[in-house]
Steps between C-alpha positions, in 0.01 A plus 500: 500500500250218548767289670578782744131551574458127558808500723353784704174312548681180592717689750189649666332161516813345651619796704555297817711243320689775321574668832638176644712442190638854511585465870679170436685650203624792710590263783707278271676800349566670834636195679720393207645851466559527876693172505699602193586837657618336822728269303615709204583835660733366773656259248548781246670715763720208603624418150559870430758482780636157402614524140585130469144400594329742264528325163409147617201625699373730225541223241316249717214734586479632144460143376174481695345740249560247223266250666133566415290562810247239391777242475616586854143457625472149365854404603431576867154342508630161622670673794268787590168368371219715364399842626673814609842357601628399155361824357692705757815300431483563125411869537781558749751345258367731228535811719852428627720576192399862423514603866836334565665622179381858547600502866848387400518759221374777729751423775788470251394829342569699817827687455770386747603863543152579633528228762851613591375855541228377736757309701720811496237707680484246780235252391541138606474231226144429613403867488661542158302204371161614627544873437703501178536169314147365532321829417717542188437139394127517572386624156668204330359259758149638445532445125561134574205490740281663235593238240446220749162639607361530148627154400364341818157658459480367144638154581275450804224414253671160459421409862148403397639203304601335829203612711691800632216738423531855377366684199632228273193297595287711267753473220507123544120477503480722194739277308305191602169654391650685202349819641708813444281699736582270793871517420478880504362491856838362606722670244378859547564519877843338457589756233370783718703377799818471293456845343414652837813353657709623207366855528537504878864392489568743216368786712696390806819472294456850355458644848792298637730602217418863566584456868834332421585742220490232227229669296 
């Protein structure tokens, strides 16, 4: 309890710095996830319609998860330098696989008969996609987004190692000073953000599954 009390005092004394770190952490997470969404969802839809592309693309993107984020950070340093750019690159690579794989799985999980029925009532291919296929695939896609969000929030702490900022700064300082209380100032908000995102997505998925009749 003493460590938590000390962390609270340290957070109050450094509230301005903590606010800046939190803002940078959310910025890193938000931008990385946005880029990953713009790449992974269209690509997942594409490979769901092109069976021959699916396995090579999924294998290649899945292999990205085998590379530690910290290793990616240091590998791109010679090309992107220090700061936010290499951090965004590494976090985007981390977020891509779950979104792409779940988008592919969600699109492939839509029954062909359902799409044919939509076409049978006069829908164009575009209308069938937006009104039938995508809504039915959305729960699976959101599961991938949830996984990517939680992992990105947690991994964004590594950005501090390359001057990218974020809540990892306090964890890094705490390690350097061997002060658990300082580490907690960074670790507690990261944990709260990850749990909050998890609970939010869980609630959205429950509501969405009810709407689509999957729950």
